[in-house]
N, C-alpha and C positions, 0 to 999 in steps of 0.2 A: 369850667376848668378841666384840663386834660391831664390825666395821670399817665406817666410814661415809665415803663419798666424796662430797664436795660441790665446788661451783665453778660458774662461769657456763656458759651454754650454749655449746657448740662448743669446749670446752677439752680434751676428751679423757677425760672421766669413764668412759665406756663401755669404752674401750680399756684403761684402767688397771684397772678392775674385773675384767676377764677375765684380765689378766696376773697380778693378785694372787690371783685364785681358783685359777689353775693352780699357783701357788707355795705357797699356804697351805691347800690342800685345802678350798677355799671354794665356796659356792654364793651366787648373786646374787639379791637381792630388789629389784625395781623400786620406786623411790620417785619416780616421775614420774606426776603425776595424769592425764596424757593418754595414757600408754602402756598403761594398764590396759584400754583400749578396742580391740576388734577392728576391723580394716580401716583404722585410722588409723596408717599405717606410715611413709610417706615424710615427711609433714608434721610428724610428732612425732619424727623421727630415731630410730625404734625399731630396736633391734639386730636384725640379720638372723640367720638360722640359721647362715650361714657365719661371721659374726663371733663367734657364741657359742662356737665351737670345742668343742662338746660339754659346755660348762659348764652345769649346771642353772640356769635362770632362773625366778623365781617372780613372780607377780602381773603378768604380761604377758598381754594378750589374754584377760582373764577376764570382760569385760562387753561386751554389744552397745551400739552408740552410742545406742540408744533407751532404755537403762536409766540409772538414777541410780546414782551411786557417790560416797559422801561420805567425808569424813575420818574419821567415826565407823566406817564400814565398813572403811576402810583400817587403822585402828588395830587392829581385831580380827584382820584377815587377816594383817597384817605380824607381829604378836606370835605368832600361831600358826606362821607360817613360821620365825621365829627359834627358837622352842621345838623345832620339828621338826628343823631343821638342827643345832642344838646337841646334840640327843638322839642324833644319829648321829655325833657326834664331829667335825663339820665346822665351818667358820668362816662365819658369816653376814656377807655383804658388802652393805650397804645403799647403793644408788647412785641418784642422780637429782637433779632440780632443784627439786622441790616441797618447800620448807623446812617447811611446816606438816605435811606427811605424815611427814617425819623426826622432827619434834618430837613429834607425836602417837604415833608408834611407840615412841620410846625414853624419853620423859619421863612424869612422873605427871600427864598431862593427862586430864581427865574430860569426856567428851562424852555427850550424850543422843542417842538415835537421832532423826535429823531427819525431819520430814515433807516432802512435796514442794511445800507451798504457798509461794508467793512473796507476802509481805505488803508488799513494797516497790514504790513507784512508780518504775520504772527511769528515768523522764524527769527525776527530780529531780537537781539538781546535787550535787556532792560536799559543798559547804557545807551544803546543805539536809538531805542524809542525815546529815551529822555532827551537825547540830543535833538531829535525832531521836534519834540514839544518845546524845547527852549528856543528854537528858531521861530516857532509860532507865538510863544508867550514867554519872553525872557523873565517875566516877574512871577511865573507860576509858583505856587506854594505846595504843589504836589510833590511828595517824596519820590525820588528816582526809582525806588523799589516797589512803588505802588503801581504795578503793571496795569491792573484793570482800570484804574482811574486815568492813567496816561493814555491808554488806548481809547477810552471813551472821549477824552478831551480832543485827541487828534481827529477822531472820526467826526466829532461835532463840528470842529473847525472846517474840515473839508466838505461837510455836507451843508453847512449854513453860511460859511464865509466869515464867521465871527467867533470870538472867544466865548467859551462857556461862562456865563455869569452866574457863578454859584457861591460867591463869597459874601455871606451876609450873616450877621449875628443877631439880627432883629427877630425876636419871637413874635409871631402873629397871634398866639394864644396865651392864655394864662395856663402855664404848664408846670407840673411838679415832677421832677425826675427822681425816680427811685432806683437805686442800683443794688443788685445782689452780688455778694462776693464771698470768697472763702480762701483759705491758704492754698498755695500752689499744689502741694502734695495731695490734698483732699480733692481739689478740682481735677487733677490728672487721673486720680483713681476713679472718680466718678465718670470721667470721659471714657476710660478704658472699659468700665462695667457697662456703660451705656452702649458701646459698640457690641459687646457680648449679648446684651438684651435685644438689640436690633436683629442680630443674627438669629436668636431664638424666636423672634417674632416674624421672621420670613424675609429678612433683608436680601439674602442671596437669591431667592426666587424673584423678588421684586426687581433686583438689578439685572437678573438674567432676562426677564421679559423686556426690559429696556434695551439691553444689549442686542437682543435678537430683532428688535424693531428697526434697528439701523437709524434711529432718530438721534441726531447729534446737535440739537439746538442748544442755546445758552441754558435753557431749563435743565438740560441733562449734564452739561459740562461744568456748570457753576457749583452745584452742591458737592460737598466732600462726602462721598460715599459710593456713587455709582461708577464714575470713570475710574476710580481706584480699583474696582473689581474687574474691569474689562480684561486686564492682563491675565487674570485667573481663568476667565472663560476662553481666552485664546491660548492657554497652556504655556504662557510665558513666565508666570509667577505662581507660587503656591498660594493657597487660600490664606495661610497664616501670614505670608508676606504682604498680601494685599490688605488684610485686616490691620496689620501693623501700620501700613501707609495711611489708612483711615484714622487710626489713633493719633499718629504723628501730625497729620494734617489738621485734625480737630484741635490739638493742643496749640499749634501755631495760630490757628484761627482765633482761639480764645485769647491769646496774647494780643492780637491785633484789635480785638473788640475792646479790651481794657484800654488800650492806647487811644483808640478813637473816642470812646466815651469820656475819658478823662480830659481830652483836648477839646472836644466839641461841646460838651454839655456841662451844666452845673448840677452834678449828680450828688444826691444824698445816699451814701453807701451804707449797707447793712450786712453784717456777717450773718450767714445763714446757720441756723441751728438745725442740722439735718436729723438729729435725734428726736427733736420735737419741733416740727415745722410751724406749729401753731404759735410758738413763742416768737418766731420771726414775723408771722402775720400780725400778731397783736402789737409787737413793737412798732411796726410800720403804721398800723392803724392809729396808734396813739400819737405817733409823729405827725401824721396827716391832720388829725383832729386838733392838735396843739397849734399847728400852723393855721388853723381855721380855714382850711381849703375846702372842706365839705360840711 
């Protein structure tokens, strides 16, 4: 049985995963598309060695920022990890904010290996890109404002000559989805404080090293944190303006995560007790045990 922990950024998924792993003889599989890359630590809120508490973590720091890593690659790697963990009598705990990674890992999704060619004119508007996608796939279910998925689908078609077959609701594993949530005001306050904490922990210095490296791969341009600070290093915006862009981007991302999780997964949601996180842990443990999942 695979336990899956989902929820918006900043809600406590990492902390919960470690506590459940300690109680359920578990090992953790990262499902965040940015945390697979080395040296992207503070800006991706990557779990630290101290926070791991000796719990094994998989698919963290496995690629250099100059390398490509696709959902196709993640599907192969995550399923290998699940098989290995279960073969040793332990509980796989999948945790992270990238919904497509979770979907690809656990469901009957079929991906072809992607090439690295970008066939899309990135200057096109969302409407223009969506019109291209409709000509390729008139029955697409992708929303016209989901720019990233539209570009991925167009590139897949032009590289493989066929539509991306990613629509399947068949679970390949016995999986239990646990979702952490809180009210909007609390979440936004936590996101704002999280950005402040990142700055205190060295975010500006980490982003400056990346900026000066001139590396602009997807590993750098995808996370909300690094590219937002580039205008500060270029003297175009003030630091406060750039940090506010990070906060705004993180809040919008949190909303998208809620939407994806509610539409794609059968999530059992739990309100987080931030004053006493143990209460949340115990509530979820009791729920799992009542379900007879472990």
